N, C-alpha and C positions, 0 to 999 in steps of 0.2 A: 504494500500500500504506500501511497505517496501523499504528501501534504497537498492541499488544494493549490492548483497552479496559479490562480489569480492572487491568492494570499501570499504565495511564495514570491511572486514578482513585487508585490507591495512591500514586503519585508526587505527585499534586496534593495529597492529604491530608497528605503529609509535607513539603510545601513545596519539593519538588525539581523541580517542573514548574509553569509558570504555569497558573493556573486562570482561564479566560475568564470575564469578568463577565456576558456576555450569556447569557440563557436563552431557550429557546423555550417558548411557551405556546400551547395551542389553545383558542380560544373554542368551547366545546361547543355553544353556541346555533347557530353557523354550521356546524359539522362535521356531515357526513352519514355518517361511519363507513365510507367507501368502501374504505379500505385502500390508497389510492394512496400515501400518505406512507410506509407500511410497505414497499411495493414499491420506491419510489425509494431509501429509506435502508437497507433490509434490517437494521433496527435493532430489537432486542428491548426498547428503552426506549419504543417507540411502542406503548402499551397500548390495546387495545380495552376499553371499559367499557360496561356496560348502564345506561341512564338512563330516565327517564320517557318521553322522546321517541325511544327506540330506541337502537341501538348508536352510540356515539360513540368518539372517540379522545382519549387524553390522553398527555402526555409524562411519563413516570415520572422526576421531577426527581432523585430520589436516585441513580439509576443512569445518568442521561444522560451520554454521553461528550462532548457539546458539539462534535460535528463538523458539526452543522447540515445534514446531508444530507437531513433530512426536509423542509427548506424548498424542495427542488428540484421538488416536485410542483406541480400547478396549483391546489390548494385555497386558497380565500381565508380560511380560518379561523385561519391562523397569525399570531401576534404574536411579536415579540422584545422582551424587556424587559431593561434594564440598571439594576440597583439603584443608587441614588444613595448617596454616602458609602461606608461599609464594612459593608454589611448582610450580606455573605456569612457573616461570623462571628457577627454579632449576631442574625441571624434564627434560628439553630439552636436548637431547643428542647432542654432537658435536664431530664428528670423525675428526681426524687429520692424514693426510698421513705423515709418518715419514721416508720415504725412497726416495732415488733419483730415478727419473723416466727417462728412456732412451728416447732420441728423436726419433720419428718415421721416417720411410722412406716414403716420399710423394708418393702416388699412384694415384694422380689425376693431371691434367694439372694445371700449375700455373695460367692460366686464367680459373677460375673455376666458375661453376654455382651451387649454393646450393639451393635446394628446401626443405622447411620444412613445416610441418603441425601439428596441435594439437588442443587443446580445449581452447576457450576463457577464459581469466582470470588466466591462468596458466603460463604465461610468454613467449609465443611463440614470440611475437613482441620484447620483451626484449632481447631474444637470438639473434634475427636478428640485433638489434641495437648494441649489444655488439660485434658481429662478424664484423659488418661494421666499428665500431670504431677501433677495433683491426687492421683491414686491413689498415685503414688510418694511424694508428700509425706505421705500417710497411712500409709506403710509397707507398702503392698501391692505385689503383683507385677503387671506389665502386659505384655500382648502385643497388638500392633495391626497393622492392614493398611489402606492407603489404595489404592483403585482409582479413579484419576482419569481415565483415558482421554483424551477430548478436552475436558476440563473447562475449559481456557483459552478455549474458544469457546462457553461456556455449555452444555456437554454434561452428562450425568449423572455424579455422583460418588457413590461408595459407600465408606463407612469401617467397619471392624470394630474392636472393642476388647474384650479379655477382661481382667477384673480378678479377682484371687484373693488370698487371704491367704498361701498357701504357694506355693513354686515348683512349676511343672508344665511338662512338655515336651509341649506341644500346639501345633497350628497357630494362628496369629493370626487365621485366617479363621473367622467364625461360620458354622457349618454349617446346612443346612436344618432348620427347626423348633427351633433352639437359641437363638434370641434371647430374652433376658429383657426387654430394653428395646428398643423399636422407635422410633427418633427420625426423624420425617419432616419435613424442612425444605422439601420440595416435594411438594404433594399428588399431582400426576400421577405423579411418580417413586415415591412411596410406595405407589401402587396398582397397579404393574405386577406381573404374575404372578411374574416372576423374584425380585423383592424380597419379595413377600408369602410366598414359600416359606420364608423364614427365621423366620416367626412360627408360634406354636402356641396354640390357644385356651385351654389350661390353664396356660400358662407366660408369655406375652408381654403386657407392658403397652405400649400405643402412645401416644405423645405427638406430635401432628402439627400443623403449620401448615395451616390451611384456605385460606390466601390463594391467589387465582387468578392464577398466573403464566402468561401466554400463551406458546404455542409459536410458532415461526417461521411455521407455516402459519396460525395464528390471526391473526397480525399482518398478513399479506399477503392473506388471503382472507376475505371476509365469509361464505363458505359454511361455514367451519370454526368451530364453537362450542366453548366449554369444556364438558366433560361436566357433567352435573347433580351437584352436590356431595353431596347426600344419598346418591345411589347409590354414589359413591366411598367415603364414610364407612361405608356398610353393608358394602362389601367388606373394609374394615379390621376392623370389629367382628366379622365372621364368623370371622376367624382369630386373634383376640386376646382378652384378658380385657376385654370391652366395658364392664363396670361400673367398671373402673379406668382406662379410657382418658381422655385429655385432648385436646381440640381447641381451637385458638385461631387467630385471624387475626393471625399473627405480623408479617407485613409491614405491615398497617394499623396495628398498635400501635407498631411500630418507627418508622414515619414520623410518627405522631401525637405520640409521646412524645419522640423524639430527632431528628426530621428526617433520619433515615438508615436505609435498609433493611438496612444491614449489622448492625444490632442485633437483627435478627429471630431468628437462630439462638440467640443467648444467651437470648432470651425463651423459646424452646422448651426449652432446657436447664434454665432455672430452673423451668419448669413440671414438667418430668420429675423434677427433684430433689424438689420439694415433693409430687409424687405418689407418692414413695417408690420410684422406679424407678432411682435412682442410688446405689450403695453407697459413696459418697465424701462426706466432710464438706463443708459449705458453706464453711467457713473455708479448706479446702485448694483448693477451686475458685476462690475469690476471690484466693487467693495465686497460683495458677497464672495467673490473668488478669493480675495485676501482673507476673509474670515474663515473660509473653508480650510485654508492653510496648507494645501497640497499643490505642489508644482505651480506656485502662484505666477511666476514670471512666464512660464510656458503657456499656461491656460489663459492668462491675460492677453498675450500676444496672439494666441490662436483665435480668441474671440475677435480681436481686431483684424486679423487676417480674413476671417469669415466675412466681416463687414467690407473689407477692401475688395473682396471677390465680387460683391454685388455692385459696389461703386465703380470698379474698373475691371470688367470681365476679361479684358485682353491681357491683364497682368499675369494671369495664370499660365498663359501660353509661353511666357519667358522662362518657366521653370522646367527643369529636367529631373525626372525621378530616377535615382540610382537603383540598381538591382544587382546584388552580389552574385557572381557566377554567370551573369549574362554574357552572351557571345555576339560578336559583330555579325550582322546579317546582310550587310551591303558592302562587301570588300571591294577595294580597288581592283579593276580588271587588268590582268596582264595582257600582253599582245596576243598570246595564244588563246586565252579565255575570251577576249573580245572577238577574235576571228571566229571561234566556234559558235558563240552566241549569234553573231551576225549571219552565219551560214544558214541558220534556221529560217530567217526572214520573219521572225515573230515581232509583234508590237504589243503595247499595253501590258496587261497583267502577265501574259505568258513570257514576254521578254524579261520582266522583272524577276519572275521565278527562275529563269535560266541564268540571269546575271548573279543570283545568289548561290546557285548550285554548281554551276560549271567550275568556278574556281576551287570549290571544295573537292570535287572529283579529281581535279588535276593534282591537288595536294594529297588526296587519298592514294592515288597511284601515279598517273601521268596523263599527258595530253591525249594519248591514244585511247585511254580508257574513257576520258570525258567525251571524245569524239563518238564512241559507240553510243553514248547516252544521247547526244544531240541528234545523231542520225536517226535514232529510233523515234525521238520526239518529232523530228521533221517529217518522217513517214506518216505518223499519226496525224499531224497537222495538215499535210497535203490531202490525206483521205477525208479528213473532217471538212476541209474547205470545199472539196468536190461534192460532198453529201449535203452540207448546210452552209451556204455562203455567210461569211462573217461570224461564224460560231467557233469558239475556241475552248469551251468548258471541258471537253474530253481531253484535249491536249494539255490543258492546265493540270488536270488530275493525273495524267501520265507523267508530266514533269515532276510533280510532287512525289508520287509514290514509286516511280522507277528509281528516283534518286535514293529513297530510303532502302530499296532493294540492293542497289549497287554499292552504297556506302555502308555495307554491313560492318557492325562494330565488333570486330574480333580483338584479341589482345593487342595487336599492333596498332589498330585504329584508336583504341582507348588510350594507348600511350601517346600517340600523336595529338589527340584532342586535349590531353592533360597539359601538353606543352604549348598550346595556343596562347599567344601573348595577352589576349583580351582578359583572361582570368586574372593574371598577375596585375594587369592595369586596373581592373575594378577593385581588387584588394588594396592596391597602393593608394587609390583615391579614398577608400573608406578608412584605411589605417595608415596615415602618413608616416608613422614611426616604424613601420615595417611589421611583418608577421612571421611566425614560424609555422610552416605548412607541413601537414602530413596527409598522404594519400591512404585511403582505406580500401585494400584490395584482397581478393581471395583468388589467386591464380589457379586455373583448372588443374595444373599438375600437382599443386599442394593439396587441393581437395581430393584428388585421386589417392593421395598418400594418407588420407584420413584427417587432414586439418579441417576443423569444422567452423573456425572463426576467421574473420579477416585479419590480415596483418597490417601494421602501420609502417609506412615508408616515408622518410623525409625527402627533402629536395635533393639530398645527396644521390637519390636514385634517378634523377633526371637523365644522367648519362646513359643509364640502361634503357630508359624510354626512347632515347634517340637511336638506338641500335636497329 
């Protein structure tokens, strides 16, 4: 048995529990997104992600509990890194809003019902408490209700808050169709029929995080995919004031700006405030954050960043989200690679697919091997053009999956992919003081001799990888 993961992270942040220096990183170039690490660890920090080369897996560093159970599988894509010096504190990004933000026009009634939902352990109840405290600081009356259920295990959490200028004897629960503000900290939770019933098209403003947080089934099974985001947002717009709604990638912004997913909910709150959906002053909200006494600087700036996102939507386009273990998907084309791509005569999406894959096949073996690939794709493209003018979907599918077949990941290819410079570059950007890297591998020959666990190999083994 283990201590609750959310509680363990809290104690580590407060310095009351040792925080292991070692982190787990997945080299996405090696990963095949099979889900084995999710099955072995049963951990929701093992996130499936969609990339140019299909589904891969990444370790969500901000929520990782560091029990290292994901290393128990057979996959050779795992690295462990130990930052040198004291980078755990130095690496953390901290964005600061350095401009004046205009006060919003209130678009909801001063007697307001706020309905919010999210995932247990991410601060949903904390946001409710901060808003309630802020309303009291503004001299308002407050009634609230938190429905946490199995939240300590990452289950759904729902919170209700009613704010009014005068005392009233009503239930703290927001009834069906009565929400003025619909705060969605989790996209899947926000689109359930039970929660959507609290909204009304002529009354409710929705402010939602569009970040894709995988469910347990998505982590362990490659057959379960995250629903199409546009469809989910359409279901929100259908029952709310769609012209007033605000959608943002709160988790992506939180990790980019603050290196911590726990800032996400305050970003959503800031956006809701600036959208005119919160009848409480910004000064009172920031004072309530101070009174809460947890990550005051980060939460204050996250609240302001959420406001800034509504004031200046173009600002977010200037940000680049880092992802440890990610690989470059648009390499510069060599003369050989460019010649092979142009020989197909492809345009648009098919050409883009070839430009990403032909250089990889040349590196995998040689230009002759890549030529076999492009010649096959060209034959399919020619046949498709004869059958259906202007159609390339079949050729695109062939380009994707023939590459996967030809770039088979045997021991030699795994060694080559571990030496790709993009992995070292991403680690250097995240840990400027350097890291100690270890590969976790179980070579087939050792398995045949009865070795049942992976062995750890340091960068001293890079020379053997190059053979």
